[in-house]
C-alpha positions in Angstrom: 0.2 -0.1 -0.1 0.9 2.9 -1.1 1.6 6.5 1.6 1.0 9.5 1.2 4.6 11.4 2.1 5.7 12.6 5.3 5.6 16.3 4.7 2.0 16.4 3.5 0.9 14.2 6.0 1.8 16.6 8.7 0.8 19.5 6.6 -2.7 18.4 6.9 -2.6 17.5 10.3 -1.2 21.7 11.1 -4.2 22.6 9.0 -6.9 20.2 11.0 -5.3 21.1 14.5 -5.3 25.2 13.3 -9.5 24.6 12.1 -10.1 23.1 15.0 -8.9 25.8 16.9 -10.7 28.1 15.7 -13.8 26.1 15.0 -16.6 28.5 17.2 -17.9 24.6 18.4 -14.6 23.8 20.3 -14.1 27.5 21.3 -17.9 27.3 22.8 -15.7 24.0 24.9 -15.0 24.6 29.1 -12.3 22.4 27.5 -8.5 22.2 29.0 -6.2 19.4 29.1 -3.3 18.5 30.2 -1.6 19.0 26.9 -4.2 21.6 24.1 -4.0 21.9 20.4 -0.8 24.3 20.4 1.4 22.1 22.5 0.1 19.5 19.5 0.5 22.0 16.9 4.5 22.8 18.3 5.2 18.9 18.1 4.1 19.0 14.5 6.4 22.1 14.0 9.1 19.8 15.3 8.7 17.2 13.7 8.6 18.8 10.3 11.8 20.8 10.9 12.9 17.6 11.7 11.6 15.9 8.3 13.3 18.9 6.2 17.0 18.9 8.1 16.8 14.9 7.4 16.0 16.0 3.5 18.8 18.3 3.4 21.3 15.8 4.8 19.9 13.0 2.8 20.6 15.3 -0.6 24.1 16.5 0.8 25.2 13.2 1.1 23.7 12.1 -2.8 
């Protein structure tokens, strides 16, 4: 089975998290977990940074 590129999935996840964060139904909740949507967005940013670093490293060693 073929999988979409990981960069594409990370970008999609970041988009979806942003849409959740700005959704009126989400804003209306009295929901205060230990980990927030912002934490998840930060984790995805770190993952994307790591992927970009690996991509640059792989291109240099070619």
